[in-house]
C-alpha positions, 0 to 999 in steps of 0.5 A, a space after each residue: 253861548 255862555 249866557 244862553 247855558 245861564 238862561 237854561 240853567 236860571 229856568 231850571 232852578 225855577 222849575 225845581 223852586 216851583 215843584 218844591 213849592 207845589 209839594 210843600 204846599 200839597 203836603 200842608 194841605 194832606 197835614 190840614 185835612 188829618 189834623 182834626 180841628 176842634 170845633 167852636 166853642 171847645 174851650 168853654 165845653 172843656 172848662 164847663 165838663 170839668 167843672 161839673 165832675 165829681 172829685 175824688 180827695 186823695 189826701 188831708 189833714 183836716 181838722 173836724 168842727 168839733 176840734 175847731 170849736 175847741 181851739 184859739 184860732 177859730 178866726 182868719 187865722 184858721 185859714 194859715 194852717 199850715 201852709 201860709 202860716 209856713 209862707 209868714 216864717 219863710 218871710 221872717 216871722 219868729 217860731 215863738 209867735 205860734 203860741 199866741 197866734 193859735 194857743 192863746 186867747 188874742 182878738 183878731 186885730 191883735 193876730 192881724 197886726 201880729 202877722 201884718 208885716 210878713 203878710 206884706 212881703 209874703 202875700 205873692 205866694 201861691 199858699 196865700 193866693 189861696 187864702 184871698 180866693 177863699 175869703 173872696 169866694 166863700 165869705 164875701 170879702 175881697 181883701 185881708 186886712 185891718 179892717 177885713 179881719 174882724 169881720 171875716 172871723 165873725 163869718 168863721 165862726 157862724 159858720 162853723 156853727 152851721 154844717 158848713 164843713 160837709 157843705 163846702 166838701 160835699 157841695 161846693 167842692 162836690 167831693 165824693 170821697 176824702 182819703 184822710 192821712 193819720 187817721 180814721 175821722 169816725 164820723 157818721 158820713 161815709 165818704 172818708 176813707 183813710 191813710 196810715 202811717 207806721 214810721 214808728 217801726 222804721 224809724 227806730 233808734 231808741 230804746 224808748 220807743 221800742 218800750 213805747 209800743 210795748 205798752 201801747 200794744 200791751 205785750 212785751 218786744 224782747 227780740 227782732 220778732 216780737 219787733 216785726 209780730 208789733 208791726 203786724 199787729 198795728 199793721 192787721 188792726 188798720 187793716 180792719 179798720 179799714 184803711 186804705 193806702 199805707 202813707 210812709 212820711 219818713 221822708 223828713 226824719 232821713 232818706 228815702 232809700 233802702 237797703 236789703 238787710 240780713 235778719 242777723 244785722 238787724 238783730 244785731 242792732 235790736 239787741 244792742 237796744 233793747 239790752 240797753 238804758 232806757 235813755 239809749 239813742 244810737 245814730 242814723 248812720 247805726 241805725 239805719 240797718 235795722 230802719 231798713 229791715 223795717 222798712 221792708 217788713 212793712 212793704 212785705 205786710 202792704 205786698 200780703 194784704 193787697 194794699 197800696 203805698 204812697 210816699 211823701 216825696 218832694 218839698 217838705 214843710 220843714 226848714 229841719 228837713 233835708 230836700 235831697 232825701 226826698 227825691 222819688 228817685 232813690 226808691 228804685 231798688 223798692 220798685 224793683 224789690 216789690 213789683 206786686 205793690 203799687 206805689 203810688 208817689 204825693 205831691 207831683 214830688 215838687 220839685 222833682 218833677 222830671 224824676 217821676 216823669 221817668 219813674 212812672 213811665 218805667 215802673 209799672 207799679 209806680 203813679 203819680 199823685 198831684 195833692 198839694 201840687 197846685 198850692 205849692 206853684 200852679 205853673 209847676 202843675 200846669 208844666 207838669 201835667 202837660 209833661 205827664 200827659 205825653 209821657 205817662 199813661 194817663 191811667 197812672 195819673 191821680 190830680 186831686 187832693 188838698 192837703 189842707 187842714 181846713 176845708 176853706 183851703 180845699 176849696 180854694 186849691 179844687 178851683 186852681 186845680 180845675 183851672 190849671 187841668 182845664 187849660 192844659 186839657 184845652 192847649 192840648 185840644 188846640 194843639 191837636 194833640 187830643 180831641 175833645 173827647 180824649 180831653 174829657 176822657 182824661 179829665 174823668 179819669 185823673 179826677 175820679 175814676 183813677 183814684 176810685 180804682 186805685 183805692 177800690 173806692 166805689 159809692 153804694 
C-alpha cells in the first residue's frame, strides 16, 4: 500500500512538472511573438544613418586660421591644444615647457624630443588616441614619432593656407552650426553662434575688479546698484550681438552652489570693497554672499531675456581646481528658484553621471550636453548614454560638442561620438528595447534636433 501511494505521488509530481514546463514554454513563445525582432542588417543601417546625419556642435573654443598662422605652434603641437598637453603634464612634464612648445620658435623635431618621454607615458589616453585618429584620417600619417613630426607639421602648414577650417567643419564633419565659447567669431560664415560668460561679476572679491569693469564700460561704479546696472549693460550688449546661451564657468574658482542673499547683506560687502584701497582683496568666505547675490542677478537676466544657461560641470582641466566644486547636484537650489530658466549641464558632468541622470529626470528645466565627454572617456560616454536613454526624456539630451581649439580634434571626437552613439542604439535594438525606427529617431534628435530647438538654431 505504501509503495502504491509513493507511486501515485511520483506520478502527480511528474504531471505537475510537465504542466509547469508547458506553461513556461507557452509563455516563452508568447514573449518571443511580442518582442519585435530587428530585421537582418539593422546594425549597418543604423550606423550608416548616423554617419549621414548633419550635426549641431554645441561647444567649441576654436582658434581661427588667422590666429594660428601668426602663432609659433602651427605644427604638430597644434593638435595638443589643450587637452593632450594636459595629459603630458599629468604624465610628468614640467609646466615650464609650455613656453618652448607654444611660444618660441623651435623645429618640430626639437619639440618632439621635449615631449617624447611624456608622450610615451600617455599615448593610451583618449585625448591622445584622438590625435592619432586625426593624423591618420586627415593627414595620412599612421603614427606620431621622430620620423613623422616634420612631415606632419609641413602638411598642417599647407592645410591652413587653404580653406581647411571650413572644409573640416562643413564638409568632413557635416556641421551646420557651431556654438563658440566666449566670443563671437565675427566670420563671414553664418554658421557660428556664441556663448558668453559673465564670471567677472559673479567672482567679485576685489576693488580692482570693480574698477576694471567701470573703466571698460566708461561708467563709474560707486554702489551695489551701479554694479548690478553694469552687469545688465554687459548682458544686454551681448543680447544685441546675438548671444545664444549664457555660460557659467565658476566651478574652476568656487562652488557651483549659491544661496539667496538679501540686498542689504550684499551691499555691506560691496561697500567694504569699493571704499577700500585699490589693492583690497577679501577671502571667498567673506565675498560669497556678494558673489551669490550677483549670481542670482545674472540668472534673473537670463529669465528676463528667455536665454538658456549652460554650466561647466564635472572634470576641470586644471589641477588647482577642486572637482567637488563642480558636482551638478550643487545646483539644485537654482533649478528650483528659476523654474522658467532652461539649464544645460556640460561635459556629461564626468564623473558625476549618476547625479546628472537624477537631475535631468527630476527637473523639467535641466538638460544634458555630452560635449567633451567622448574625448574624456569613450567608455563613460557609452555607459551613461545607455543609462540616460533609459532614465531621461530623449528630448533633453544633446550629444555632441567637441570642446576643442582646433578642427582636427573636432573631427576625431565627432568620429568617436558617432561610433559610440551607433553602438548604444544598435545594442538597444538588439535587446528589443527600441525598434530600428525609434533608434534612428533618437539619433537625429540627440545629434541635431534637440540642440536646434534648445538654442533656437534654424537654417535660412
